[in-house]
KEMAR-759806 format. One line per 3 residues: for each residue x, y, z of C-alpha. Coordinates in steps of 0.25 Angstrom, whole numbers. Layout:
# KEMAR-759806
X Y Z; ...
END
This chain:
# KEMAR-759806
-143 -29 -72; -141 -26 -87; -128 -19 -91
-135 -7 -96; -142 -5 -83; -129 -6 -76
-123 5 -85; -135 14 -82; -133 12 -67
-118 15 -68; -122 28 -75; -131 32 -63
-120 27 -54; -110 37 -60; -120 49 -57
-121 43 -42; -106 43 -41; -104 57 -46
-115 62 -36; -108 55 -25; -95 61 -30
-99 75 -29; -104 73 -15; -92 66 -8
-93 63 7; -84 58 17; -82 46 27
-95 43 34; -102 57 31; -109 53 18
-123 58 19; -125 62 4; -118 49 -1
-125 40 8; -139 46 5; -136 45 -10
-133 30 -9; -144 27 0; -154 34 -9
-149 27 -21; -149 13 -14; -164 16 -10
-167 20 -25; -162 7 -30; -171 -1 -21
-161 -7 -11; -168 -16 -1; -161 -9 10
-153 4 11; -146 7 25; -139 20 28
-131 25 39; -121 13 41; -108 19 45
-115 33 45; -117 34 30; -115 20 24
-127 15 15; -131 1 13; -140 -5 2
-146 -19 2; -151 -26 -11; -156 -40 -11
-156 -49 -22; -168 -55 -29; -163 -69 -29
-164 -72 -15; -155 -73 -3; -140 -73 -4
-127 -67 2; -126 -52 4; -115 -44 -2
-110 -30 2; -105 -20 -9; -98 -8 -3
-95 6 -9; -89 17 -1; -95 31 -2
-86 41 5; -77 52 -2; -63 58 2
-60 71 9; -53 76 -4; -55 87 -14
-59 83 -28; -50 87 -40; -57 81 -52
-66 93 -57; -77 83 -61; -91 88 -62
-95 79 -51; -83 82 -42; -85 83 -27
-93 95 -22; -88 93 -8; -76 100 -4
-65 91 0; -72 78 -3; -71 69 -15
-74 55 -20; -59 52 -22; -60 37 -20
-73 33 -28; -82 30 -17; -92 38 -26
-90 28 -37; -91 16 -28; -104 21 -22
-110 23 -36; -106 10 -40; -112 3 -28
-125 11 -30; -126 7 -45; -124 -7 -40
-135 -6 -30; -145 0 -41; -141 -12 -50
-143 -23 -39; -156 -17 -34; -162 -17 -47
-158 -31 -51; -156 -39 -38; -152 -51 -46
-144 -57 -35; -146 -66 -23; -142 -60 -10
-140 -46 -5; -131 -34 -9; -128 -24 1
-123 -11 -4; -113 -4 6; -110 11 4
-99 14 14; -95 27 20; -81 31 25
-72 22 17; -62 33 16; -56 32 30
-68 30 38; -69 15 38; -84 16 34
-84 1 30; -80 -3 44; -90 6 50
-101 0 41; -97 -14 46; -97 -9 60
-111 -5 59; -115 -19 54; -115 -17 39
-111 -32 36; -120 -38 46; -132 -30 44
-133 -32 29; -128 -47 30; -116 -44 20
-108 -56 16; -98 -51 6; -93 -37 4
-87 -30 -9; -81 -17 -12; -76 -9 -24
-67 3 -26; -62 10 -38; -48 9 -42
-41 20 -50; -32 15 -60; -40 2 -63
-47 3 -76; -62 6 -76; -70 -8 -77
-58 -15 -70; -58 -21 -56; -47 -26 -47
-47 -33 -33; -38 -44 -26; -41 -55 -16
-36 -52 -2; -30 -38 2; -34 -27 -8
-32 -15 0; -23 -11 12; -26 -8 26
-24 7 28; -20 12 42; -17 26 47
-8 32 58; -5 45 64; 7 46 73
10 57 83; 25 58 87; 26 67 100
39 74 104; 41 86 112; 43 97 103
55 107 104; 65 116 97; 71 110 84
84 115 89; 85 106 100; 79 92 95
86 84 105; 77 90 116; 64 86 108
59 72 104; 57 75 89; 44 69 83
48 74 70; 60 66 69; 52 54 75
41 56 64; 52 55 53; 58 42 58
44 36 60; 40 39 46; 52 33 41
52 21 50; 37 18 46; 41 15 32
50 4 37; 37 -3 39; 35 -5 24
50 -6 21; 55 -16 32; 43 -21 41
33 -27 31; 34 -37 19; 36 -29 6
26 -39 0; 16 -34 11; 11 -20 7
12 -9 17; 11 6 16; 16 16 27
13 30 23; 15 42 33; 7 53 26
5 63 38; 16 70 46; 15 83 54
24 90 63; 29 104 67; 27 116 60
34 124 48; 34 136 57; 41 129 68
53 123 61; 61 124 74; 52 116 82
52 101 84; 37 98 85; 31 90 97
24 80 88; 23 74 74; 11 67 68
13 57 56; 2 48 50; -1 39 38
-6 26 33; -1 11 33; -7 2 23
-6 -13 24; -12 -25 16; -10 -37 26
-18 -36 39; -6 -42 47; 4 -32 41
-6 -21 45; -5 -25 60; 10 -27 59
13 -13 52; 4 -6 62; 13 -12 73
26 -8 66; 21 6 64; 18 8 79
32 2 82; 39 11 73; 32 24 78
34 20 92; 49 16 90; 52 29 82
45 38 93; 53 31 104; 66 34 96
63 48 95; 57 50 109; 43 54 104
30 49 107; 21 42 96; 6 42 95
1 32 85; -13 34 79; -15 22 71
-28 22 62; -32 9 57; -37 9 43
-45 0 34; -41 -15 34; -34 -22 22
-45 -24 11; -45 -39 9; -53 -45 -2
-59 -59 1; -53 -69 -9; -66 -75 -14
-74 -62 -14; -62 -56 -22; -65 -67 -33
-79 -63 -33; -76 -48 -35; -66 -52 -47
-77 -60 -53; -88 -49 -52; -78 -39 -58
-74 -48 -69; -88 -50 -73; -89 -34 -74
-75 -31 -80; -70 -44 -86; -59 -52 -79
-48 -44 -86; -52 -32 -79; -52 -37 -65
-39 -38 -57; -41 -48 -46; -26 -46 -40
-26 -31 -39; -14 -25 -30; -17 -21 -16
-19 -7 -13; -14 0 -1; -27 8 0
-37 4 10; -52 2 10; -62 0 21
-70 -10 13; -59 -19 20; -68 -19 33
-79 -26 25; -70 -36 19; -65 -39 33
-79 -43 37; -84 -50 24; -79 -57 12
-78 -47 0; -69 -40 -9; -65 -26 -14
-63 -23 -29; -57 -11 -37; -65 -5 -49
-57 3 -59; -58 17 -59; -49 20 -71
-38 30 -73; -43 40 -62; -36 47 -51
-33 39 -39; -41 36 -27; -41 48 -17
-36 57 -27; -43 71 -29; -45 68 -44
-50 54 -42; -64 51 -48; -72 38 -49
-73 33 -63; -88 32 -67; -85 22 -77
-82 12 -66; -96 13 -61; -102 3 -71
-91 -8 -68; -93 -6 -53; -108 -8 -54
-105 -21 -63; -96 -26 -53; -105 -24 -41
-117 -31 -48; -108 -42 -53; -103 -45 -39
-117 -45 -34; -122 -55 -45; -110 -64 -42
-110 -64 -27; -125 -65 -26; -129 -74 -37
-144 -77 -39
END
């Protein structure tokens, strides 16, 4: 497609992005967003548009005009976050307590723009499957789409994803071979004592004291149990016990919770085991009971080496080699595109969002200037992977 035409599509995609931004929806409950995406795909002339995968997922299929070939999947996430926006933009969220604070509105708009361009030209051999996924923000929508047969139904051979990165200049790209993003597991621990008078603590197994020792001991996982060159994060982010109006009462129970991030899959298993040992041993030491609610999160996002090279080549064709970092540092954030990468070769890439607020910040906004680079990247990747 001519450069001028791509620029025009990018302008349209900016308006689509702002439309979606004003109407943020959460997890799997995306009726307006899904309907908007499906209507656009049909208007572009996609060969097939399928809705209702993982409740609100949408898939568009575009066949090339140069005959059969492999099938590649391009994925964008669509859901927003349960946050209150603080941008004062004229297109700010009009839904109380919801906002697109991670740029999924931009991801959706860029993939829609690519769909329009690809459907108009079809200058490739093979098939492009456009995957618009719900529930990336904690709902594992990617896993659900896989469980409902996404990859087999559409015969997807390779999968590719893209996410914006605040701090990375607009027009720049970054990725790395191997582990790119961490696994993100969560936990809630309930420590059960008996409760009693604070003046006679010797008569009352104290879950507050046990929680304090547990929190301190959990930090030894990073400080003493794991290799310092093997990244691990243990963060206790939630703690509740007792009452400010009952300061002479030892509570009967305490809850603490948080998240554990790991890069290596084997380390992930080892850290969970160590976590359970620490909680059990600390509970025994203070004669309280411990109930562990372990909540497995997204796996490590691992880029296939060969496919990483393909994404770097496609990005370099768009931005120039000097603006593509192929050894970008791992991040301890997590991403459910990891489930797709467990099933098919592929890669995930960052696209620059410029000097914006960080992801999941109430002042964040996707940078519309990045849209045209996203369109060029997707079309460049298709041309490269589905050569006619």
